[in-house]
C-alpha positions in Angstrom: 0.0 0.0 0.0 2.9 2.4 0.8 4.4 1.8 -2.6 1.0 2.5 -4.3 0.5 5.7 -2.4 4.1 6.8 -3.2 3.6 6.2 -6.9 0.2 8.0 -6.8 1.9 10.9 -5.1 4.6 11.0 -7.7 2.0 11.1 -10.5 0.0 13.8 -8.8 3.2 16.0 -8.5 4.0 15.4 -12.2 0.4 16.3 -13.1 0.5 19.5 -11.1 3.9 20.4 -12.5 2.8 19.9 -16.1 -0.4 22.0 -15.8 1.5 24.7 -13.9 4.1 24.8 -16.6 1.3 25.1 -19.2 -0.1 28.0 -17.3 3.2 29.9 -17.0 4.2 29.3 -20.6 1.0 30.8 -22.0 1.5 34.0 -19.9 5.2 34.5 -20.3 5.2 34.1 -24.1 4.9 37.3 -26.2 1.4 38.3 -27.1 -1.9 36.7 -26.0 -5.0 35.1 -27.6 -6.9 38.4 -27.6 -4.1 40.1 -29.6 -4.3 37.4 -32.2 -8.0 37.6 -32.4 -7.8 41.4 -32.7 -5.3 41.0 -35.6 -7.7 38.6 -37.4 -10.5 41.1 -37.1 -8.2 43.8 -38.6 -8.7 46.2 -35.7 -12.6 46.2 -35.8 -13.0 45.2 -32.1 -14.0 47.9 -29.6 -12.0 48.4 -26.4 -14.9 47.1 -24.4 -15.0 43.9 -26.4 -11.2 43.4 -26.0 -11.5 43.9 -22.2 -14.4 41.4 -22.0 -12.5 38.9 -24.0 -9.4 39.2 -21.8 -11.5 38.6 -18.7 -13.3 35.6 -20.3 -10.0 34.1 -21.4 -8.4 34.6 -18.1 -5.6 36.9 -19.3 -6.8 40.2 -17.8 -4.9 42.5 -15.5 -5.5 40.5 -12.4 -2.5 39.4 -10.3 -0.9 36.2 -11.6 -1.7 34.3 -8.5 -5.4 35.1 -8.9 -5.3 33.9 -12.5 -3.6 30.7 -11.3 -6.2 30.0 -8.7 -9.0 30.5 -11.3 -7.1 28.3 -13.7 -6.7 25.4 -11.3 -10.4 25.7 -10.3 -11.5 25.5 -13.9 -9.3 22.4 -14.5 -10.5 20.6 -11.4 -14.1 21.3 -12.1 -13.9 20.5 -15.8 -14.7 24.0 -17.1 -12.5 24.0 -20.1 -13.8 27.3 -21.6 -14.0 28.1 -25.3 -11.7 27.2 -28.1 -9.4 30.0 -29.4 -9.1 28.5 -32.9 -12.8 27.8 -33.1 -14.2 30.7 -31.0 -16.7 30.6 -29.5 -17.1 26.8 -29.6 -16.6 25.2 -26.2 -13.4 23.1 -25.9 -15.5 20.2 -24.7 -17.4 20.2 -27.9 -14.2 20.3 -30.0 -12.7 17.4 -28.1 -16.0 15.4 -28.3 -16.1 15.8 -32.0 -12.5 14.6 -32.3 -12.4 11.7 -29.8 -14.1 9.1 -32.1 -11.7 9.5 -34.9 -8.8 9.7 -32.5 -9.6 6.4 -30.9 -10.3 4.8 -34.3 -7.0 5.8 -35.9 -4.8 5.5 -32.8 -6.4 2.2 -31.7 -6.2 0.6 -35.2 -2.5 1.6 -35.6 -1.5 0.5 -32.2 -3.2 -3.0 -32.5 -1.7 -3.6 -35.9 1.8 -2.4 -34.9 1.8 -4.5 -31.7 0.6 -7.7 -33.4 2.8 -7.5 -36.5 5.9 -6.3 -34.5 5.6 -9.0 -31.9 5.1 -11.7 -34.6 8.2 -10.5 -36.5 10.2 -10.3 -33.3 9.1 -13.8 -32.4 10.2 -15.2 -35.8 13.5 -13.2 -35.8 14.5 -14.6 -32.4 13.4 -18.2 -33.1 15.4 -18.2 -36.4 18.2 -16.1 -35.1 20.6 -15.0 -37.9 18.1 -15.7 -40.6 16.8 -13.4 -43.3 14.1 -11.8 -41.0 16.6 -11.3 -38.1 19.3 -9.8 -40.4 17.3 -7.5 -42.6 14.2 -6.3 -40.9 15.5 -4.8 -37.5 17.9 -2.3 -39.1 15.4 -1.5 -41.8 12.5 -0.9 -39.4 14.7 1.2 -37.1 15.8 3.3 -40.0 12.2 3.9 -41.0 11.2 4.6 -37.4 13.8 7.4 -37.2 11.8 9.6 -39.6 9.3 12.1 -38.2 5.7 11.1 -38.4 4.7 14.1 -40.4 7.4 13.5 -43.0 6.3 9.9 -43.6 2.6 11.0 -43.6 3.2 13.7 -46.3 5.4 11.3 -48.3 2.8 8.5 -48.2 0.1 11.0 -49.0 1.9 12.3 -52.1 3.1 8.9 -53.4 0.0 6.7 -52.8 -2.7 9.4 -52.9 -1.6 12.0 -55.4 0.8 10.2 -57.8 -0.6 6.7 -57.8 -4.1 7.5 -56.7 -4.5 4.3 -54.7 -6.0 5.9 -51.6 -8.0 9.1 -50.9 -6.0 12.1 -49.8 -8.4 13.8 -47.3 -11.2 13.4 -44.9 -12.3 10.3 -43.0 -15.0 9.3 -45.6 -16.1 10.4 -49.0 -18.0 13.7 -49.4 -21.7 13.2 -49.6 -21.6 9.7 -48.1 -24.0 9.5 -45.1 -22.5 8.0 -42.0 -24.2 4.7 -41.2 -23.3 1.1 -40.0 -23.2 -0.2 -43.6 -20.5 -2.1 -45.4 -20.2 0.7 -47.9 -19.5 3.3 -45.2 -17.2 1.0 -43.2 -15.2 0.1 -46.3 -15.0 3.8 -47.3 -13.7 4.7 -43.8 -11.2 1.9 -43.9 -9.8 3.1 -47.3 -9.4 6.6 -45.8 -7.8 5.1 -42.7 -5.0 3.2 -44.5 -2.5 6.0 -45.1 -2.5 7.7 -41.7 -2.6 4.3 -39.9 0.2 2.9 -42.1 2.4 5.9 -41.2 2.0 5.2 -37.5 2.5 1.4 -37.9 5.7 1.8 -39.9 7.3 4.2 -37.4 6.4 2.2 -34.3 6.7 -1.4 -35.5 10.5 -1.5 -35.2 10.3 -0.9 -31.4 7.8 -3.7 -30.9 9.9 -6.1 -33.0 13.1 -5.4 -31.2 11.5 -5.7 -27.8 9.9 -9.0 -28.5 13.1 -10.3 -30.2 15.3 -9.5 -27.2 12.9 -11.0 -24.7 12.4 -14.1 -26.9 16.1 -14.7 -27.2 16.4 -14.7 -23.4 13.4 -17.0 -23.1 14.9 -19.5 -25.6 17.8 -20.1 -23.3 15.6 -21.2 -20.4 15.7 -24.8 -19.2 12.1 -25.6 -20.0 12.7 -24.8 -23.6 15.6 -27.2 -23.7 13.4 -29.8 -22.0 10.6 -29.3 -24.5 13.1 -29.8 -27.4 14.5 -32.9 -25.7 10.9 -34.4 -25.5 10.7 -34.1 -29.3 7.9 -31.5 -29.4 7.4 -29.7 -32.7 9.4 -26.5 -33.1 6.2 -24.5 -33.9 4.5 -25.7 -30.7 7.6 -24.9 -28.6 7.8 -21.4 -30.1 4.2 -20.5 -29.6 3.2 -22.5 -26.5 6.4 -22.2 -24.5 8.7 -19.4 -25.6 6.3 -16.8 -27.0 3.7 -17.2 -24.3 6.3 -16.2 -21.6 8.1 -13.7 -23.8 4.9 -11.8 -24.4 4.6 -10.5 -20.8 6.8 -7.4 -21.3 5.0 -6.7 -24.6 1.6 -6.8 -22.8 2.9 -4.3 -20.3 4.2 -2.1 -23.1 0.9 -2.3 -24.9 -0.9 -1.0 -21.8 1.6 1.9 -21.5 1.2 2.7 -25.2 -2.5 3.4 -24.8 -1.6 6.7 -23.2 0.4 7.8 -26.2 -2.4 7.4 -28.7 -3.3 11.1 -28.7 0.2 12.5 -29.5 1.3 9.8 -31.9 -1.6 10.1 -34.4 -1.9 13.9 -34.5 0.6 14.6 -37.3 -0.5 11.7 -39.7 -4.2 12.7 -39.1 -3.5 16.3 -39.8 -1.6 15.5 -43.0 -4.5 13.3 -44.2 -7.0 16.0 -43.1 -9.2 13.6 -41.1 -12.2 15.7 -40.1 -13.2 16.8 -36.7 -16.7 15.4 -36.9 -19.0 13.4 -39.0 -20.0 16.5 -40.9 -16.8 16.0 -43.0 -15.3 19.4 -42.4 -12.5 20.3 -44.7 -10.5 22.2 -42.1 -7.9 20.0 -40.3 -7.7 20.4 -36.6 -6.2 18.7 -33.6 -8.1 18.5 -30.3 -4.9 17.8 -28.4 -3.5 21.2 -29.4 -6.7 23.1 -29.0 -6.2 25.6 -26.2 -8.8 26.4 -23.6 -9.5 30.0 -23.2 -10.2 29.9 -19.5 -8.8 26.8 -18.0 -5.9 25.9 -20.4 -4.9 29.2 -22.0 
């Protein structure tokens, strides 16, 4: 129990430090949201409107500690304010419109990367020194060193613009009504290929190397030698004995990777212009980078 409480305390301190840093960065950087909004309106806002916006966004002339108390209160009570980029839409509505596509893209890419990477790592370790073990690890690590957005734009240009194999924008075809039909599901799947492929290619190398290293250590265990001495089939030994035990660290990594969905899929989704909602908006946006005008600005 003491260990659990210590870890929870550490996470609470890290959470407090991150949101406090977010508060300070927004206020110490040059300019403020109201100035940007004033510039977009080409000076048509009245002084009273500017002052009202500053108060609503929490960047008025109050002392910094008062703004911080209000900021913390808004975060703890779930009052996220309105979006600066989509003013005056509430941030909660922006996030709600994004969360479905976020889970679909991030979840699909994570599952495929974990399954394929672990299978490749399993085969590479079982046939150590073979073609898979010699060629794929350096190749996948090389691909994984590229930024997500670079691979996303490259895949979009090659497979979408030049070859025309996949659509280049939105989550489904314009004019297609969202419904649980095979036509709609297939259309969404076709639009999902490029952004999901980008995430899979970048992350699959880490899954493969992790499984390979664990599998190599597992292959040296006595129960593997005993299974071989009994004359069991190599495939059964690999799957039922070695892989089953070597999968434990990968299962832990899979759970930890769930938290990184949001960040990992933002750049590929932006490049492919997956919309914010089922209305198929053509404006790309990222809920994870949308700032709150009261709690998170």
